[in-house]
Biopython code that builds the backbone (N, CA, C, O; Angstrom):
import numpy as np
from Bio.PDB.StructureBuilder import StructureBuilder

atoms = [
    (1, "MET", "N", (0.819, -1.195, 0.000)),
    (1, "MET", "CA", (0.000, 0.000, 0.000)),
    (1, "MET", "C", (0.861, 1.256, 0.000)),
    (1, "MET", "O", (0.372, 2.333, -0.341)),
    (2, "LYS", "N", (2.127, 1.143, 0.373)),
    (2, "LYS", "CA", (3.043, 2.289, 0.376)),
    (2, "LYS", "C", (2.486, 3.469, 1.169)),
    (2, "LYS", "O", (2.488, 4.606, 0.698)),
    (3, "LEU", "N", (2.013, 3.183, 2.371)),
    (3, "LEU", "CA", (1.468, 4.227, 3.233)),
    (3, "LEU", "C", (2.579, 5.136, 3.736)),
    (3, "LEU", "O", (3.737, 4.725, 3.814)),
    (4, "GLU", "N", (2.233, 6.352, 4.072)),
    (4, "GLU", "CA", (3.191, 7.321, 4.593)),
    (4, "GLU", "C", (3.808, 6.806, 5.885)),
    (4, "GLU", "O", (3.092, 6.373, 6.788)),
    (5, "THR", "N", (5.133, 6.852, 5.977)),
    (5, "THR", "CA", (5.810, 6.434, 7.196)),
    (5, "THR", "C", (6.555, 7.578, 7.856)),
    (5, "THR", "O", (7.052, 7.418, 8.971)),
    (6, "ASP", "N", (6.648, 8.713, 7.210)),
    (6, "ASP", "CA", (7.377, 9.844, 7.755)),
    (6, "ASP", "C", (6.657, 11.127, 7.360)),
    (6, "ASP", "O", (6.018, 11.190, 6.310)),
    (7, "VAL", "N", (6.761, 12.124, 8.186)),
    (7, "VAL", "CA", (6.141, 13.419, 7.911)),
    (7, "VAL", "C", (7.251, 14.407, 7.550)),
    (7, "VAL", "O", (8.213, 14.548, 8.305)),
    (8, "PRO", "N", (7.135, 15.090, 6.415)),
    (8, "PRO", "CA", (8.221, 15.963, 5.968)),
    (8, "PRO", "C", (8.166, 17.375, 6.545)),
    (8, "PRO", "O", (8.460, 18.335, 5.832)),
    (9, "THR", "N", (7.801, 17.523, 7.801)),
    (9, "THR", "CA", (7.651, 18.852, 8.395)),
    (9, "THR", "C", (8.920, 19.689, 8.247)),
    (9, "THR", "O", (8.856, 20.840, 7.814)),
    (10, "VAL", "N", (10.061, 19.125, 8.602)),
    (10, "VAL", "CA", (11.322, 19.873, 8.526)),
    (10, "VAL", "C", (11.658, 20.196, 7.072)),
    (10, "VAL", "O", (12.093, 21.307, 6.768)),
    (11, "LEU", "N", (11.459, 19.238, 6.180)),
    (11, "LEU", "CA", (11.735, 19.492, 4.762)),
    (11, "LEU", "C", (10.840, 20.600, 4.220)),
    (11, "LEU", "O", (11.291, 21.447, 3.448)),
    (12, "THR", "N", (9.579, 20.594, 4.621)),
    (12, "THR", "CA", (8.653, 21.640, 4.195)),
    (12, "THR", "C", (9.122, 23.000, 4.684)),
    (12, "THR", "O", (9.104, 23.968, 3.924)),
    (13, "GLU", "N", (9.540, 23.090, 5.938)),
    (13, "GLU", "CA", (10.055, 24.360, 6.476)),
    (13, "GLU", "C", (11.282, 24.818, 5.693)),
    (13, "GLU", "O", (11.424, 26.003, 5.394)),
    (14, "MET", "N", (12.157, 23.890, 5.368)),
    (14, "MET", "CA", (13.361, 24.244, 4.607)),
    (14, "MET", "C", (12.996, 24.799, 3.234)),
    (14, "MET", "O", (13.530, 25.822, 2.806)),
    (15, "ILE", "N", (12.089, 24.122, 2.553)),
    (15, "ILE", "CA", (11.700, 24.534, 1.203)),
    (15, "ILE", "C", (11.018, 25.889, 1.216)),
    (15, "ILE", "O", (11.259, 26.707, 0.328)),
    (16, "THR", "N", (10.172, 26.143, 2.203)),
    (16, "THR", "CA", (9.445, 27.418, 2.232)),
    (16, "THR", "C", (10.307, 28.587, 2.694)),
    (16, "THR", "O", (9.973, 29.738, 2.411)),
    (17, "THR", "N", (11.400, 28.326, 3.393)),
    (17, "THR", "CA", (12.210, 29.439, 3.905)),
    (17, "THR", "C", (13.497, 29.709, 3.109)),
    (17, "THR", "O", (14.064, 30.796, 3.221)),
    (18, "VAL", "N", (13.960, 28.756, 2.321)),
    (18, "VAL", "CA", (15.198, 28.973, 1.569)),
    (18, "VAL", "C", (14.927, 29.906, 0.379)),
    (18, "VAL", "O", (13.822, 29.934, -0.162)),
    (19, "ARG", "N", (15.934, 30.649, -0.006)),
    (19, "ARG", "CA", (15.775, 31.572, -1.132)),
    (19, "ARG", "C", (15.681, 30.801, -2.449)),
    (19, "ARG", "O", (16.051, 29.629, -2.515)),
    (20, "LYS", "N", (15.191, 31.456, -3.482)),
    (20, "LYS", "CA", (15.133, 30.841, -4.802)),
    (20, "LYS", "C", (16.554, 30.478, -5.242)),
    (20, "LYS", "O", (17.494, 31.250, -5.052)),
    (21, "GLY", "N", (16.689, 29.304, -5.824)),
    (21, "GLY", "CA", (18.007, 28.838, -6.274)),
    (21, "GLY", "C", (18.874, 28.313, -5.153)),
    (21, "GLY", "O", (20.036, 27.973, -5.374)),
    (22, "GLY", "N", (18.321, 28.242, -3.938)),
    (22, "GLY", "CA", (19.098, 27.802, -2.778)),
    (22, "GLY", "C", (19.356, 26.304, -2.755)),
    (22, "GLY", "O", (18.849, 25.550, -3.585)),
    (23, "ILE", "N", (20.150, 25.900, -1.789)),
    (23, "ILE", "CA", (20.519, 24.498, -1.623)),
    (23, "ILE", "C", (20.034, 24.029, -0.261)),
    (23, "ILE", "O", (20.263, 24.688, 0.753)),
    (24, "ILE", "N", (19.369, 22.895, -0.248)),
    (24, "ILE", "CA", (18.903, 22.277, 0.990)),
    (24, "ILE", "C", (19.750, 21.030, 1.222)),
    (24, "ILE", "O", (19.880, 20.190, 0.331)),
    (25, "SER", "N", (20.322, 20.909, 2.412)),
    (25, "SER", "CA", (21.087, 19.720, 2.777)),
    (25, "SER", "C", (20.354, 19.002, 3.893)),
    (25, "SER", "O", (20.066, 19.585, 4.938)),
    (26, "VAL", "N", (20.057, 17.742, 3.667)),
    (26, "VAL", "CA", (19.301, 16.945, 4.625)),
    (26, "VAL", "C", (20.228, 15.891, 5.218)),
    (26, "VAL", "O", (20.678, 14.981, 4.523)),
    (27, "VAL", "N", (20.502, 16.027, 6.499)),
    (27, "VAL", "CA", (21.299, 15.037, 7.201)),
    (27, "VAL", "C", (20.389, 14.441, 8.260)),
    (27, "VAL", "O", (19.906, 15.154, 9.140)),
    (28, "GLY", "N", (20.161, 13.181, 8.183)),
    (28, "GLY", "CA", (19.241, 12.565, 9.130)),
    (28, "GLY", "C", (18.875, 11.174, 8.691)),
    (28, "GLY", "O", (19.626, 10.511, 7.976)),
    (29, "ASP", "N", (17.727, 10.744, 9.121)),
    (29, "ASP", "CA", (17.311, 9.383, 8.852)),
    (29, "ASP", "C", (15.870, 9.357, 8.371)),
    (29, "ASP", "O", (14.961, 9.014, 9.127)),
    (30, "TYR", "N", (15.667, 9.714, 7.130)),
    (30, "TYR", "CA", (14.360, 9.572, 6.508)),
    (30, "TYR", "C", (14.356, 8.231, 5.791)),
    (30, "TYR", "O", (15.371, 7.821, 5.227)),
    (31, "TYR", "N", (13.232, 7.556, 5.811)),
    (31, "TYR", "CA", (13.171, 6.257, 5.156)),
    (31, "TYR", "C", (11.774, 6.043, 4.580)),
    (31, "TYR", "O", (10.830, 6.754, 4.921)),
    (32, "ALA", "N", (11.667, 5.088, 3.733)),
    (32, "ALA", "CA", (10.407, 4.650, 3.146)),
    (32, "ALA", "C", (9.711, 5.784, 2.397)),
    (32, "ALA", "O", (10.305, 6.381, 1.498)),
    (33, "TYR", "N", (8.466, 6.090, 2.751)),
    (33, "TYR", "CA", (7.650, 7.014, 1.973)),
    (33, "TYR", "C", (7.166, 8.190, 2.811)),
    (33, "TYR", "O", (7.002, 8.094, 4.027)),
    (34, "THR", "N", (6.944, 9.300, 2.117)),
    (34, "THR", "CA", (6.356, 10.454, 2.781)),
    (34, "THR", "C", (5.374, 11.112, 1.831)),
    (34, "THR", "O", (5.643, 11.245, 0.638)),
    (35, "ASN", "N", (4.257, 11.515, 2.358)),
    (35, "ASN", "CA", (3.247, 12.230, 1.573)),
    (35, "ASN", "C", (3.341, 13.713, 1.903)),
    (35, "ASN", "O", (4.071, 14.119, 2.807)),
    (36, "GLN", "N", (2.610, 14.492, 1.172)),
    (36, "GLN", "CA", (2.524, 15.932, 1.417)),
    (36, "GLN", "C", (3.870, 16.636, 1.236)),
    (36, "GLN", "O", (4.108, 17.676, 1.851)),
    (37, "PHE", "N", (4.738, 16.091, 0.413)),
    (37, "PHE", "CA", (6.013, 16.745, 0.113)),
    (37, "PHE", "C", (5.728, 17.901, -0.847)),
    (37, "PHE", "O", (5.105, 17.681, -1.886)),
    (38, "PRO", "N", (6.164, 19.122, -0.534)),
    (38, "PRO", "CA", (5.819, 20.293, -1.352)),
    (38, "PRO", "C", (6.665, 20.373, -2.627)),
    (38, "PRO", "O", (7.478, 21.284, -2.781)),
    (39, "ILE", "N", (6.470, 19.427, -3.524)),
    (39, "ILE", "CA", (7.277, 19.356, -4.744)),
    (39, "ILE", "C", (7.077, 20.588, -5.622)),
    (39, "ILE", "O", (8.010, 21.023, -6.297)),
    (40, "GLY", "N", (5.868, 21.155, -5.622)),
    (40, "GLY", "CA", (5.612, 22.346, -6.427)),
    (40, "GLY", "C", (6.479, 23.518, -6.006)),
    (40, "GLY", "O", (7.098, 24.167, -6.850)),
    (41, "ALA", "N", (6.531, 23.795, -4.710)),
    (41, "ALA", "CA", (7.371, 24.890, -4.201)),
    (41, "ALA", "C", (8.841, 24.602, -4.447)),
    (41, "ALA", "O", (9.615, 25.503, -4.769)),
    (42, "PHE", "N", (9.220, 23.344, -4.294)),
    (42, "PHE", "CA", (10.611, 22.938, -4.536)),
    (42, "PHE", "C", (11.002, 23.236, -5.987)),
    (42, "PHE", "O", (12.062, 23.806, -6.244)),
    (43, "MET", "N", (10.141, 22.848, -6.931)),
    (43, "MET", "CA", (10.419, 23.066, -8.348)),
    (43, "MET", "C", (10.361, 24.547, -8.714)),
    (43, "MET", "O", (11.211, 25.046, -9.453)),
    (44, "GLU", "N", (9.349, 25.247, -8.189)),
    (44, "GLU", "CA", (9.168, 26.670, -8.522)),
    (44, "GLU", "C", (10.388, 27.504, -8.124)),
    (44, "GLU", "O", (10.774, 28.433, -8.834)),
    (45, "LYS", "N", (10.986, 27.163, -6.991)),
    (45, "LYS", "CA", (12.152, 27.904, -6.518)),
    (45, "LYS", "C", (13.454, 27.447, -7.172)),
    (45, "LYS", "O", (14.486, 28.097, -7.007)),
    (46, "GLY", "N", (13.418, 26.343, -7.907)),
    (46, "GLY", "CA", (14.632, 25.843, -8.557)),
    (46, "GLY", "C", (15.683, 25.421, -7.546)),
    (46, "GLY", "O", (16.859, 25.754, -7.693)),
    (47, "LEU", "N", (15.267, 24.691, -6.523)),
    (47, "LEU", "CA", (16.168, 24.324, -5.443)),
    (47, "LEU", "C", (17.009, 23.092, -5.773)),
    (47, "LEU", "O", (16.662, 22.293, -6.643)),
    (48, "THR", "N", (18.100, 22.964, -5.069)),
    (48, "THR", "CA", (18.948, 21.772, -5.137)),
    (48, "THR", "C", (18.904, 21.121, -3.769)),
    (48, "THR", "O", (18.978, 21.809, -2.750)),
    (49, "MET", "N", (18.783, 19.802, -3.734)),
    (49, "MET", "CA", (18.749, 19.085, -2.461)),
    (49, "MET", "C", (19.851, 18.034, -2.455)),
    (49, "MET", "O", (20.038, 17.302, -3.427)),
    (50, "SER", "N", (20.564, 17.975, -1.359)),
    (50, "SER", "CA", (21.543, 16.914, -1.162)),
    (50, "SER", "C", (21.239, 16.259, 0.178)),
    (50, "SER", "O", (20.600, 16.855, 1.045)),
    (51, "SER", "N", (21.701, 15.034, 0.332)),
    (51, "SER", "CA", (21.418, 14.333, 1.577)),
    (51, "SER", "C", (22.553, 13.389, 1.906)),
    (51, "SER", "O", (23.424, 13.117, 1.079)),
    (52, "GLY", "N", (22.524, 12.896, 3.134)),
    (52, "GLY", "CA", (23.543, 11.935, 3.529)),
    (52, "GLY", "C", (23.347, 11.490, 4.956)),
    (52, "GLY", "O", (22.636, 12.117, 5.741)),
    (53, "GLN", "N", (23.991, 10.403, 5.265)),
    (53, "GLN", "CA", (23.978, 9.865, 6.611)),
    (53, "GLN", "C", (25.422, 9.641, 7.049)),
    (53, "GLN", "O", (26.333, 9.611, 6.222)),
    (54, "VAL", "N", (25.615, 9.490, 8.318)),
    (54, "VAL", "CA", (26.942, 9.171, 8.839)),
    (54, "VAL", "C", (27.271, 7.741, 8.429)),
    (54, "VAL", "O", (26.435, 6.846, 8.551)),
    (55, "HIS", "N", (28.463, 7.533, 7.953)),
    (55, "HIS", "CA", (28.882, 6.195, 7.528)),
    (55, "HIS", "C", (29.454, 5.447, 8.731)),
    (55, "HIS", "O", (30.667, 5.288, 8.871)),
    (56, "VAL", "N", (28.545, 4.996, 9.590)),
    (56, "VAL", "CA", (28.908, 4.380, 10.861)),
    (56, "VAL", "C", (29.847, 3.193, 10.666)),
    (56, "VAL", "O", (30.854, 3.080, 11.365)),
    (57, "GLN", "N", (29.532, 2.320, 9.734)),
    (57, "GLN", "CA", (30.344, 1.123, 9.547)),
    (57, "GLN", "C", (31.781, 1.454, 9.152)),
    (57, "GLN", "O", (32.696, 0.683, 9.442)),
    (58, "LYS", "N", (31.983, 2.570, 8.507)),
    (58, "LYS", "CA", (33.329, 2.966, 8.074)),
    (58, "LYS", "C", (34.177, 3.482, 9.243)),
    (58, "LYS", "O", (35.387, 3.256, 9.274)),
    (59, "TYR", "N", (33.557, 4.166, 10.195)),
    (59, "TYR", "CA", (34.326, 4.871, 11.223)),
    (59, "TYR", "C", (34.258, 4.301, 12.628)),
    (59, "TYR", "O", (35.090, 4.676, 13.454)),
    (60, "TRP", "N", (33.323, 3.422, 12.954)),
    (60, "TRP", "CA", (33.093, 3.056, 14.346)),
    (60, "TRP", "C", (34.294, 2.404, 15.004)),
    (60, "TRP", "O", (34.545, 2.671, 16.180)),
    (61, "LYS", "N", (35.047, 1.568, 14.313)),
    (61, "LYS", "CA", (36.204, 0.911, 14.945)),
    (61, "LYS", "C", (37.284, 1.927, 15.309)),
    (61, "LYS", "O", (37.868, 1.860, 16.390)),
    (62, "GLU", "N", (37.544, 2.854, 14.415)),
    (62, "GLU", "CA", (38.537, 3.894, 14.679)),
    (62, "GLU", "C", (38.103, 4.764, 15.859)),
    (62, "GLU", "O", (38.906, 5.050, 16.747)),
    (63, "LEU", "N", (36.854, 5.179, 15.870)),
    (63, "LEU", "CA", (36.353, 6.018, 16.956)),
    (63, "LEU", "C", (36.336, 5.279, 18.290)),
    (63, "LEU", "O", (36.670, 5.859, 19.323)),
    (64, "LEU", "N", (35.949, 4.003, 18.276)),
    (64, "LEU", "CA", (35.971, 3.206, 19.496)),
    (64, "LEU", "C", (37.390, 3.109, 20.048)),
    (64, "LEU", "O", (37.589, 3.126, 21.262)),
    (65, "GLY", "N", (38.376, 3.007, 19.155)),
    (65, "GLY", "CA", (39.778, 2.969, 19.582)),
    (65, "GLY", "C", (40.165, 4.220, 20.357)),
    (65, "GLY", "O", (40.866, 4.126, 21.364)),
    (66, "TYR", "N", (39.722, 5.388, 19.908)),
    (66, "TYR", "CA", (40.009, 6.637, 20.619)),
    (66, "TYR", "C", (39.406, 6.612, 22.025)),
    (66, "TYR", "O", (40.022, 7.073, 22.986)),
    (67, "ILE", "N", (38.207, 6.071, 22.126)),
    (67, "ILE", "CA", (37.542, 5.987, 23.428)),
    (67, "ILE", "C", (38.285, 5.013, 24.333)),
    (67, "ILE", "O", (38.542, 5.320, 25.497)),
    (68, "GLU", "N", (38.631, 3.842, 23.806)),
    (68, "GLU", "CA", (39.325, 2.824, 24.596)),
    (68, "GLU", "C", (40.687, 3.301, 25.089)),
    (68, "GLU", "O", (41.109, 2.933, 26.186)),
    (69, "LYS", "N", (41.379, 4.115, 24.293)),
    (69, "LYS", "CA", (42.697, 4.643, 24.682)),
    (69, "LYS", "C", (42.594, 5.877, 25.578)),
    (69, "LYS", "O", (43.608, 6.411, 26.027)),
    (70, "GLY", "N", (41.361, 6.325, 25.834)),
    (70, "GLY", "CA", (41.172, 7.494, 26.683)),
    (70, "GLY", "C", (41.459, 8.809, 25.977)),
    (70, "GLY", "O", (41.608, 9.840, 26.633)),
    (71, "GLU", "N", (41.538, 8.793, 24.657)),
    (71, "GLU", "CA", (41.805, 10.017, 23.895)),
    (71, "GLU", "C", (40.536, 10.844, 23.675)),
    (71, "GLU", "O", (40.600, 12.024, 23.329)),
    (72, "PHE", "N", (39.395, 10.207, 23.881)),
    (72, "PHE", "CA", (38.122, 10.907, 23.735)),
    (72, "PHE", "C", (37.140, 10.334, 24.746)),
    (72, "PHE", "O", (37.028, 9.118, 24.894)),
    (73, "ASP", "N", (36.436, 11.213, 25.436)),
    (73, "ASP", "CA", (35.442, 10.795, 26.421)),
    (73, "ASP", "C", (34.071, 11.305, 25.980)),
    (73, "ASP", "O", (33.791, 12.497, 26.106)),
    (74, "PRO", "N", (33.214, 10.420, 25.465)),
    (74, "PRO", "CA", (31.922, 10.865, 24.942)),
    (74, "PRO", "C", (30.858, 11.105, 26.016)),
    (74, "PRO", "O", (29.736, 11.495, 25.692)),
    (75, "THR", "N", (31.191, 10.881, 27.276)),
    (75, "THR", "CA", (30.165, 10.986, 28.319)),
    (75, "THR", "C", (29.683, 12.414, 28.552)),
    (75, "THR", "O", (28.678, 12.616, 29.234)),
    (76, "PHE", "N", (30.378, 13.405, 28.001)),
    (76, "PHE", "CA", (29.953, 14.799, 28.203)),
    (76, "PHE", "C", (28.554, 15.051, 27.639)),
    (76, "PHE", "O", (27.871, 15.981, 28.066)),
    (77, "MET", "N", (28.128, 14.222, 26.676)),
    (77, "MET", "CA", (26.813, 14.469, 26.078)),
    (77, "MET", "C", (25.671, 13.770, 26.806)),
    (77, "MET", "O", (24.507, 13.977, 26.464)),
    (78, "ILE", "N", (25.983, 12.949, 27.798)),
    (78, "ILE", "CA", (24.937, 12.276, 28.570)),
    (78, "ILE", "C", (24.369, 13.252, 29.585)),
    (78, "ILE", "O", (25.088, 13.737, 30.459)),
    (79, "THR", "N", (23.085, 13.538, 29.471)),
    (79, "THR", "CA", (22.455, 14.499, 30.384)),
    (79, "THR", "C", (21.626, 13.818, 31.465)),
    (79, "THR", "O", (21.383, 14.401, 32.521)),
    (80, "HIS", "N", (21.192, 12.589, 31.207)),
    (80, "HIS", "CA", (20.341, 11.889, 32.166)),
    (80, "HIS", "C", (20.648, 10.403, 32.155)),
    (80, "HIS", "O", (21.008, 9.844, 31.119)),
    (81, "ARG", "N", (20.506, 9.763, 33.309)),
    (81, "ARG", "CA", (20.586, 8.310, 33.454)),
    (81, "ARG", "C", (19.348, 7.887, 34.235)),
    (81, "ARG", "O", (19.144, 8.287, 35.382)),
    (82, "LEU", "N", (18.530, 7.068, 33.584)),
    (82, "LEU", "CA", (17.277, 6.656, 34.212)),
    (82, "LEU", "C", (17.147, 5.134, 34.149)),
    (82, "LEU", "O", (17.716, 4.493, 33.266)),
    (83, "PRO", "N", (16.393, 4.559, 35.091)),
    (83, "PRO", "CA", (16.150, 3.114, 35.018)),
    (83, "PRO", "C", (15.254, 2.793, 33.820)),
    (83, "PRO", "O", (14.438, 3.613, 33.399)),
    (84, "LEU", "N", (15.423, 1.601, 33.290)),
    (84, "LEU", "CA", (14.671, 1.181, 32.111)),
    (84, "LEU", "C", (13.166, 1.273, 32.310)),
    (84, "LEU", "O", (12.430, 1.537, 31.359)),
    (85, "ASP", "N", (12.703, 1.059, 33.532)),
    (85, "ASP", "CA", (11.261, 1.124, 33.756)),
    (85, "ASP", "C", (10.709, 2.552, 33.642)),
    (85, "ASP", "O", (9.495, 2.746, 33.711)),
    (86, "GLN", "N", (11.579, 3.544, 33.471)),
    (86, "GLN", "CA", (11.143, 4.921, 33.236)),
    (86, "GLN", "C", (11.356, 5.327, 31.775)),
    (86, "GLN", "O", (11.461, 6.514, 31.465)),
    (87, "ALA", "N", (11.417, 4.340, 30.884)),
    (87, "ALA", "CA", (11.666, 4.604, 29.463)),
    (87, "ALA", "C", (10.612, 5.525, 28.851)),
    (87, "ALA", "O", (10.944, 6.424, 28.079)),
    (88, "GLU", "N", (9.356, 5.303, 29.191)),
    (88, "GLU", "CA", (8.287, 6.142, 28.631)),
    (88, "GLU", "C", (8.515, 7.608, 29.018)),
    (88, "GLU", "O", (8.393, 8.503, 28.182)),
    (89, "GLU", "N", (8.839, 7.840, 30.266)),
    (89, "GLU", "CA", (9.118, 9.204, 30.736)),
    (89, "GLU", "C", (10.355, 9.773, 30.039)),
    (89, "GLU", "O", (10.378, 10.945, 29.665)),
    (90, "ALA", "N", (11.371, 8.946, 29.868)),
    (90, "ALA", "CA", (12.612, 9.390, 29.218)),
    (90, "ALA", "C", (12.352, 9.813, 27.773)),
    (90, "ALA", "O", (12.843, 10.854, 27.335)),
    (91, "TYR", "N", (11.587, 9.019, 27.033)),
    (91, "TYR", "CA", (11.267, 9.367, 25.647)),
    (91, "TYR", "C", (10.438, 10.644, 25.575)),
    (91, "TYR", "O", (10.652, 11.474, 24.692)),
    (92, "ARG", "N", (9.501, 10.802, 26.493)),
    (92, "ARG", "CA", (8.693, 12.021, 26.528)),
    (92, "ARG", "C", (9.584, 13.233, 26.806)),
    (92, "ARG", "O", (9.480, 14.262, 26.138)),
    (93, "MET", "N", (10.460, 13.093, 27.806)),
    (93, "MET", "CA", (11.370, 14.172, 28.184)),
    (93, "MET", "C", (12.280, 14.558, 27.008)),
    (93, "MET", "O", (12.496, 15.739, 26.736)),
    (94, "PHE", "N", (12.806, 13.543, 26.320)),
    (94, "PHE", "CA", (13.682, 13.804, 25.180)),
    (94, "PHE", "C", (12.908, 14.486, 24.053)),
    (94, "PHE", "O", (13.385, 15.457, 23.465)),
    (95, "ASP", "N", (11.719, 13.977, 23.756)),
    (95, "ASP", "CA", (10.907, 14.525, 22.677)),
    (95, "ASP", "C", (10.563, 15.985, 22.913)),
    (95, "ASP", "O", (10.557, 16.786, 21.978)),
    (96, "LYS", "N", (10.273, 16.337, 24.171)),
    (96, "LYS", "CA", (9.886, 17.708, 24.504)),
    (96, "LYS", "C", (11.084, 18.571, 24.909)),
    (96, "LYS", "O", (10.924, 19.744, 25.247)),
    (97, "LYS", "N", (12.291, 17.980, 24.872)),
    (97, "LYS", "CA", (13.528, 18.688, 25.238)),
    (97, "LYS", "C", (13.418, 19.325, 26.629)),
    (97, "LYS", "O", (13.866, 20.449, 26.855)),
    (98, "GLU", "N", (12.812, 18.576, 27.544)),
    (98, "GLU", "CA", (12.656, 19.060, 28.914)),
    (98, "GLU", "C", (13.926, 18.814, 29.717)),
    (98, "GLU", "O", (14.664, 17.862, 29.461)),
    (99, "ASP", "N", (14.163, 19.673, 30.677)),
    (99, "ASP", "CA", (15.262, 19.518, 31.629)),
    (99, "ASP", "C", (16.611, 19.369, 30.927)),
    (99, "ASP", "O", (17.502, 18.685, 31.431)),
    (100, "GLY", "N", (16.761, 20.009, 29.763)),
    (100, "GLY", "CA", (18.032, 19.969, 29.045)),
    (100, "GLY", "C", (18.391, 18.602, 28.485)),
    (100, "GLY", "O", (19.571, 18.316, 28.281)),
    (101, "ALA", "N", (17.408, 17.758, 28.233)),
    (101, "ALA", "CA", (17.668, 16.391, 27.765)),
    (101, "ALA", "C", (18.314, 16.393, 26.384)),
    (101, "ALA", "O", (17.773, 16.941, 25.424)),
    (102, "ILE", "N", (19.483, 15.766, 26.311)),
    (102, "ILE", "CA", (20.189, 15.590, 25.037)),
    (102, "ILE", "C", (20.395, 14.105, 24.768)),
    (102, "ILE", "O", (19.994, 13.595, 23.722)),
    (103, "LYS", "N", (21.018, 13.422, 25.707)),
    (103, "LYS", "CA", (21.269, 11.978, 25.576)),
    (103, "LYS", "C", (20.877, 11.343, 26.898)),
    (103, "LYS", "O", (21.417, 11.684, 27.949)),
    (104, "ILE", "N", (19.935, 10.420, 26.834)),
    (104, "ILE", "CA", (19.452, 9.749, 28.042)),
    (104, "ILE", "C", (19.853, 8.285, 27.981)),
    (104, "ILE", "O", (19.557, 7.590, 27.008)),
    (105, "ILE", "N", (20.525, 7.823, 29.018)),
    (105, "ILE", "CA", (20.922, 6.426, 29.123)),
    (105, "ILE", "C", (19.878, 5.701, 29.958)),
    (105, "ILE", "O", (19.576, 6.111, 31.079)),
    (106, "LEU", "N", (19.328, 4.623, 29.410)),
    (106, "LEU", "CA", (18.370, 3.796, 30.142)),
    (106, "LEU", "C", (19.105, 2.563, 30.637)),
    (106, "LEU", "O", (19.699, 1.821, 29.855)),
    (107, "LYS", "N", (19.057, 2.353, 31.947)),
    (107, "LYS", "CA", (19.774, 1.239, 32.550)),
    (107, "LYS", "C", (18.799, 0.178, 33.046)),
    (107, "LYS", "O", (17.934, 0.468, 33.872)),
    (108, "PRO", "N", (18.934, -1.051, 32.546)),
    (108, "PRO", "CA", (18.063, -2.115, 33.060)),
    (108, "PRO", "C", (18.412, -2.412, 34.507)),
    (108, "PRO", "O", (19.567, -2.312, 34.918)),
    (109, "SER", "N", (17.391, -2.780, 35.272)),
    (109, "SER", "CA", (17.663, -3.113, 36.675)),
    (109, "SER", "C", (18.368, -4.453, 36.702)),
    (109, "SER", "O", (18.057, -5.353, 35.922)),
    (110, "MET", "N", (19.310, -4.570, 37.597)),
    (110, "MET", "CA", (20.091, -5.802, 37.715)),
    (110, "MET", "C", (19.327, -6.783, 38.587)),
    (110, "MET", "O", (19.151, -6.562, 39.785)),
    (111, "VAL", "N", (18.886, -7.841, 37.988)),
    (111, "VAL", "CA", (18.151, -8.864, 38.707)),
    (111, "VAL", "C", (19.067, -10.056, 38.902)),
    (111, "VAL", "O", (19.652, -10.561, 37.944)),
    (112, "SER", "N", (19.191, -10.501, 40.136)),
    (112, "SER", "CA", (20.050, -11.653, 40.409)),
    (112, "SER", "C", (19.412, -12.913, 39.836)),
    (112, "SER", "O", (18.223, -13.161, 40.038)),
    (113, "PRO", "N", (20.215, -13.715, 39.112)),
    (113, "PRO", "CA", (19.650, -14.952, 38.568)),
    (113, "PRO", "C", (19.306, -15.923, 39.701)),
    (113, "PRO", "O", (20.025, -16.023, 40.695)),
    (114, "THR", "N", (18.209, -16.620, 39.528)),
    (114, "THR", "CA", (17.803, -17.596, 40.537)),
    (114, "THR", "C", (18.458, -18.943, 40.219)),
    (114, "THR", "O", (18.640, -19.313, 39.059)),
    (115, "LYS", "N", (18.803, -19.658, 41.289)),
    (115, "LYS", "CA", (19.472, -20.951, 41.094)),
    (115, "LYS", "C", (18.486, -22.066, 41.146)),
    (115, "LYS", "O", (18.862, -23.230, 41.003)),
]
sb = StructureBuilder()
sb.init_structure("model")
sb.init_model(0)
sb.init_chain("A")
sb.init_seg("    ")
for serial, (resi, resn, name, xyz) in enumerate(atoms, 1):
    if name == "N":
        sb.init_residue(resn, " ", resi, " ")
    sb.init_atom(name, np.array(xyz, "f"), 0.0, 1.0, " ", f" {name:<3s}", serial, name[0])
structure = sb.get_structure()
């Protein structure tokens, strides 16, 4: 059925605010299909669009090496640590950008195995 799986709100804002002949660069994770894409405005303005994603598979081993050697500490971006049973609250907080939420770590509770 090819139903819509993503809403192009950000793309629409970009298209309506960029100048004629401008360039839109999309970095993120759009996938599958989207409806309501303002193709008319995009064409009328003569825009150029480019896109890309981070090539995780290419760089992750090198970056992990920096972390393991202590040359880079990524923990500065962690703003919250919550138990896994508060995942719903964590996602809500992140979505609404409450309390300065940038990166939230969810920790499962440690349950002792029964013998």
